[in-house]
C-alpha angles and dihedrals in degrees: 000000000000092000089064090064095041116117092192110145092012127120117216124194108203114191117197089032100153116134113263099042134080090260089066089048090049090051094051091047093052092045092050089051091054109269131138104233130207107200121205137182143130118310092246088061095058093117091049091050090050088053090053090048092050090055095051117097097211140049115306138174127199123226136175124229143167103208093199090063116076093203093051091049093049089048092051092053092045090050092049091051091047092050098045107018095241145019114229100170137031120197107185112190104138105135149158135203135208116194102198139119119259096247091052096047114101118219089243089054091049091049093051092056092047090047095051100041108027106022092038091056091047091051093049092048092047093051098051094048093082098055093037092052091048092057093039093235140082146144118207117190116184122189120231125149143235083268088076084091104012138053125213138209093274117086107237108135096163093052090049092050094046096049092048088052093054089060092063093039085059094051090046091052092047092051091052100038100040095089088057097058094262127131124199122192140161129236108206112189125186119212111331110188133237107018131130091268097044099039091096089066090072086078091052107055095167090058092045088053089049090059094043091052092054092066124087087219093055099232144077125261114272108224091209099052115012101062103049101076098046089046095050090048092058096038100047140057089269088078097044092128096043117094137142090024134135112219109198112208096186110117089254100307097130091050094065 
């Protein structure tokens, strides 16, 4: 059974891999399962990517990418294939958040959040399809959130819209890629604490409690333990017959 979850011999490209976020957690989990990991993030996060790399147990390479730029994304994928000979797994978790009321959100701000989260995911999925199709194998894991079908107490309409869009992009990719041996699924976490994005909640204990109370398990997600199993299911041969699915890793929040 453990062989089904093994990533030995696989190459995983993790985008949004800076330390302090769920991408860094994903990279470490894949590395511990045996994968060679190509880590990518924005240039100003080079040091954080290096921290992630230092915490991985297997081979890693570090790359730069702007997921809103199609040329940058394609260069990243070409670079990863050149470095490792293939890309078996894509984990697309680069993201940005804007906590602002609708009436105070400027169109350019809206567009940036859509570009980073939704268009960025689409560009990454699009770029890995050719090498995955050529090898007849691939696992695409896109990151959405429980907010794909919920909203919370924090005003962030652009983020909600982008993350909901990722769900149907994932289904569309799964439909087109399935005949080529490629699966595409979506991980949809609720609030994992602490991460780079959720750290500000430490100063707002009432809101942190609001999130905790929404879960059936009565606790928030632990970045160090609660993501690994679901991720490996979707990234490994254990999930070979799973595609087009949204896996909510939310302590039961979405079931209420």
